[in-house]
N, C-alpha and C positions, 0 to 999 in steps of 0.2 A: 504494500500500500504506500503510495507516494504522498508528498505533502499536500498536493492539490486535492487528493481524495480525502485526506484528513480534514481539510477545511470544509469540504462538503458535508462531512459527517459531524461537524460541530456547528450546526445552523444557527442563525439569529432568529429564534422563534418569535413570532409576533405575539403569541399568547404568553401572558406573564407567568404561567405555571408550567411551561414546557421544560423538559429536563433531558439530559443525556449524561451517560457516564461510560468510561472505558475501564475495564477491569482486567487485572493480570494477577495470576498466582504462580509461584515457583516453589518447587520442592527440591531441595539440595541437601543431601545427607540427612541430618537431624533437624534441618531448618525448613520452615514454611514462611514464605514472604507473600503478602497480599498488598497490592497497590491499586488505587482507584482514583481516576481523574474525573471530576464531576462538574457539570454545569447545572445550576439550581440544585445544590447538594441535598440528597436524601438524608434523613436523620439529622438535619441541622435545624435547631430551634430558631436560629437567626433567619434562615431562609423561610421557614414556616411563617414567621412574623411578617416578613416582607410580602409574602403571598397574601396574607390576610389584610395587609394595608393596601393591596392592589398595586404595588410597585412593579414596573414592567422591565426592570433590569436585574435579572437574577445574578447571584454571586457565583463564584467558582471555588472549588475546594480540592485538596489532595488528602487522601486517607491512605496511610501505609501502616502495616503491622508486621512484626517479626515474632515468630514463635520458635522456641527450641524445645524439642521433645514435648510439645503440647503446652508449654508455659510461655506466656507472653513476655518478650524481651524488649519490645519497643513499640511505640504507638504515636502516630502523627495524624491529627485531623485539623488541618489549617485552612481557613477560609479567607478568600481574597475578593476584592471588588470585581475582578474580571479575569478572564483568561486571555492570553495572547496567542493568536493563531497565525501561522505563517506557512510558507512553503516547506519549512523544516519540521512542522508539527505543532504541538501544543505546549505552552509554558504556563504554569500556574505558580506564581512566586518563583523560587529558584529550582523547582522541579519540572521536568520535561518528559514528554512522550512523543516519539517520532517513529516513522515507518520508512524503511528502505528496502524495497523489493519484498522478499519473503521474511524480512526481519523487523521486529519491533524493539525499540530501545527505550528503556525507562531509566530516568535519573531522579532519585529522591534526595532532596536536601531541604530538611524542614525541622522546625523545633517541635519537640515532643510535648505531649500533654499527659499528666498535669505539670510535670517538671520540665523546664525549658532547656533540656539537653538536646544536642543536635543529632539527627539521624541522617546518615549519608550512605547511599548504596547505588549500584548500577545493575540493571538486568538487560541482557540481550537475548531475545527469544527468536528462534528460527523455526519456521513452520515445518512440521513433519507430515501434515495432512492438509487437504484442501479446506478452505473456509466452508462453513455450513450456509445454507440459504437463510435469509431473514424470515422470521416467523412472527405472526401477530399473537400476542399473549391475551389481549382483550381488545375487542373492536371499539368499545366506548373508550375515548381517550387516546386511541391509536397507540397502545403500548406494544412495543416491538423489541425483539431480542435477536442477536446474531452471534454465533460463535465464530470469531474471526480466525483464531488459531486454536482449534479444539485439542490439538496435540502438538507440542513443540519441544525442542531442546532449549535449555536455558543456561546462560553463564551468569553467575552471581559474583559481583566484585564488591567486597566490603573489607575495609581495613587493610587495603593493599593486597588482599588475597582473592584469587578467582577460583571458583569451583563450578562444576557442571551438574546439571540435573534435568528435570522435566518441567515444562511450563504450559500455561493455558492463558487464552486472551479472548475476551468477548466485549460486547457493547449492548447497552439498553437505551431506549429513548421513548418518549411519549409526549403527547400534546397537552395533557393535563396532569396535575400532581398525583402521585401515588397516594392511595388512601381514599381517593374520591371514587374512581371507577374500579380500581383493582386494589383490594384490601390487603391481601397476603399471598405469599407463595413459599414454596420450598424448592431449592435447587441443589443438585448433587453432581459433582464431577468425580469420575472414577478413572484413574490411570491404571491400566494393567500392563503386563510386560510388552504387549504388541499393539494394543488398542486402547482407545479412550471412549468412555460413555458419559453423556451428560443427560440428566433427567431434570426437566423443568416442570413444576407442578403448580401453576397459578390457581388461585381460587376462582370459582365461577364455572359457567357451562362450558362444555367442550373438553376434549382430552388434553392431557399434558403433552409435552414435547420430549422426544428421545432423539439424541444425536449420537451416532456411532461413527468413530473415525479411526482409520489406520493409515498406513503410508500410501495406499492406493486410492482410497475413496472416503468420502464423508456422506453418510446417509441420514436424512431427517425423517422421522415418522411419528405417529401417535405414540404416546408413552404407554408401555406395557406394564409398568410397575403398579402394584396394588397399593396405592398411597393411603387409602382409607384405613386399611388394616395395619399399616405400618406406624401411623401416628397414634400412639397409645400412652406415651409418657408425657410428663410436663416438667418444665424447669422450675427452679425456685421462685421465679417470677410468674409462674402460671402459664408460660408460653408452651404450646404443644410441641413436642419433640418426637422424632422417630425412635421407637424402641428397637428397631432393627432396620437394616437396609437390604432390600431384595435386589440382587444383581446377577443376571445371567444364570438363573436357576440356583444361585447360592443365597443364603441369608447371612448377612454380616452384622456384627455388632455395630451400633451407630458411631462409636468412636468417643473420643474424649471431648468434653465440652470446654472449648478454649476461649469463647466469648459468650457472655450471657447478660441480657438486659431485659426490661419488660417488653421490648418490641423487636429484639433481634437476638439470634443465637448462631454460633458457628461451631461445628464439630469436625474433628480430624481423626481419621481412622487409617491405620496401616496394618495390614493383615495378609499374610501369605502371598506377597508380591503385588498386593492391591493397595493403592493410595487413594482414599476417598475423602473428599471435602464436602461438607453439607452446610448450607446456609438457610435459615428460616427467618423470614421477615414479615412483620405485621404492621403495615403502614397505617391502618386504622387506629391501632393502639398508640402509635407515635403521635398522632394528632391530638391525643389527650393532653391538656395543658400541663398536668403534673409530669407525665412521662417525657414529653418534649423538653420540659425545663431541665430534667436530669442530664440531657445531652450536653448542656453547657460545660459540665465538668470534664468532658472527654474531648473538648475541641478548643480552638483558640482563633480569634479574629486577628488577622495580620494586616498591617497598614499598606504594605506593598510587596 
């Protein structure tokens, strides 16, 4: 993906609640890195307040997290007045995302929350499988998702050391804020030795989405996972969590809960050559004044 394509994918929505984000995750040895570049950032109390005031210039944000063996080692959620888009890609503050052919490059340079120590790292993802087609998650609000790199190699550079692993890259966008038309979803990315599967299960009518990718092809179909029977546990915040993951005829433990809040959870599972990452989001819950207020403690507003 070149810079011109990136600019088209970061549109200037006329609706004040339009959003887009680019998501990357990388698994390197005992580390999991997640980075998200956002326009009209989801799970931002500041952005939610802007929407309620009717302001038509959404902010931009970078969220990055590092986990080692399931324990969070670093967290950045920095909000800025705008993103800079050029032929080179996207810059939000000092962090950048760019595309060069079959490679995506991520540079994270931001102050952590709640303590203002600096996080710096670089990721280079190289596609191992074709991009999936874009799919509509909900017609109302035109909520869409596309796995740009469902399976990739990744080089992580941190502290002067570069290590290799597996990566994943996707994008979401919509014309209206999440929580209005689309209240919640569950997403799972499963890397196997030779293939990657992604299960996207939005709330509402219609089937979920299943993407299966290998070196030769990427196939998108209706999700075959029995999501109703899998959601039987709850977090300490009362958020529904999977008791198990059903994948290619196997039933896997859901993994370790590495992020938990009233409106969001992230689980990481590594078992028998399988690396599974699950995210559960409840956007309707986030719109509660109490729950959205709590997000201030995990983010910071930056001047430039």
